[in-house]
N, C-alpha and C positions, 0 to 999 in steps of 0.2 A: 805203567799201571794207571797213572793219572789220566792218560789219554784214553784208556779203555773205559774208565768211569765216565769221562766226558761223552764219549761216543755212545755208551749205553744210556746215559741220561738224555742225550739227544734223540735216540731211538724211542725212548719212553715218551718224550715230548711229542714226537711225531704220532705215536699211537694215541696220545691224549688228544691231539688236534684232530685226528681222524675220527675218534669217538665223539668229539665235541660237535661235529658238524650237524648231526641230527638234533642235538639240543639247541643249537643256534637256529635251526629251521623252525622248531617249535616256538622259540622266542620271537622269530620274525613273523610267524603266523599271528601271534597275539598282538604284535605291534602294527600289523597292516590295518589300514582303515576299513570300515565297513563297505565303503563305496568301491573298493578294489576287488571284492570277492564276487564270485560267480553267483552265489546264492542271493546276494543283495541286488545284483543286476537283474536276475530273473524276477525277484520280487518287485522291483521297480518297473520292469517291463509289463508284468501282470497288472500292476496298479495303473499304468498309463493306458493299457488296453481297456480297462474297466471305465476309466474316465472318458476315453475316446468314444466308447460305446454309448455312454450317456449323452454325449454331444450329438451323436448320430440319432439317438432316440428323440432328442429335441427337434432335430430337423424333420424327422418323420412325423412328429406331432404336428408340426406346422402344416404339412401337406395332408394329414389325416383329418384334421378338425373341420367342422362345418364352416361355411362362409358366414361372416358377420353381416347381417342385413340391417342397414341403418334405417332410420325413420324416413329419410328422403327417398331411399330406394323403395320402401313400402308404399309411399305416397305416389310415386311415379309408376308403380307396378313392376319394378324390376325384380325378377325372381332370382333366387340364389339357391345353392345346395344346402339343405338343412340336415343332411345325414353325414355320419362319419364314413370315411373310406376304409372299409374293413380290411383290405389287403395291407394297408399301412398300419392299421391297428394290430393285425396279427404279427407283422414284422416287428412292431414296437414291443409286443409282449415277449416274443422270442429273444430279442436283443436285451430287454430288461432282465430276463431270466439268466442270460449268459453273463450280464454285468454282475448280477447278484452272486452267481457261482464264482466268478473271478474275484470279487471282493472278499468272499468268504475264504477262498484259498489264500489270498494275499494276507488276510487277517491272521489265519492260522500260521502261516509262515512267519509273520512278524512276532506272534506270541511265542513261537518256538525259538526264535532267534534272540529276542530281547531278554537278556539276563542281567545286564549291567544297569546300574543306577542311572547312568547318563543316556541310556537308550530312549529314544522318543517312543511315544505310545502309538502314534499313527491316527490322529483324530480325523484326518481326511478320509480314511477308510470307514470310520464310523459314520461320518456325514454322508458319504456315498451310499453306504448300506441303508441308511434311513431314507434317503431320497428315492432309491430304487424300490425299497419295500413299500413305501408310501405310494409310489406310482403304480406298482403292481396291484396293490389293494384297491386303489382308486379305479383303475381300469377294470378290475374284476367286478366292482359294484356298479359301475356305469354300463358295462357291456351286458350285464344280466337283465 
């Protein structure tokens, strides 16, 4: 009879272990770092795309702006281009809008994800949003 009790308790332990696996999965989910989740990687990828887009906008700005004509060039009569290259300006505006959308999406994702006290706020997204919004406003006032 003692053997039956032992075997029954062992069967009960096996059931307990089988039922405990989903609980362990939940505990493991909470113990995983933010960097290992797919959500965090997607958010990071969007953030990198937005900053990369800003770098491309800066390159386009270099080629779109008018040439700087120095006093020596004016004295010697060397002519330069005084106008903006509109194809580059249009590309800059489209890319800045895409950067703004990506930044807003990443900010919303971060706000929805950040629930803990030790979660960072993401000041780089705020800085990027300010840079992009200021650039769009400036281009809208200059192009008009």
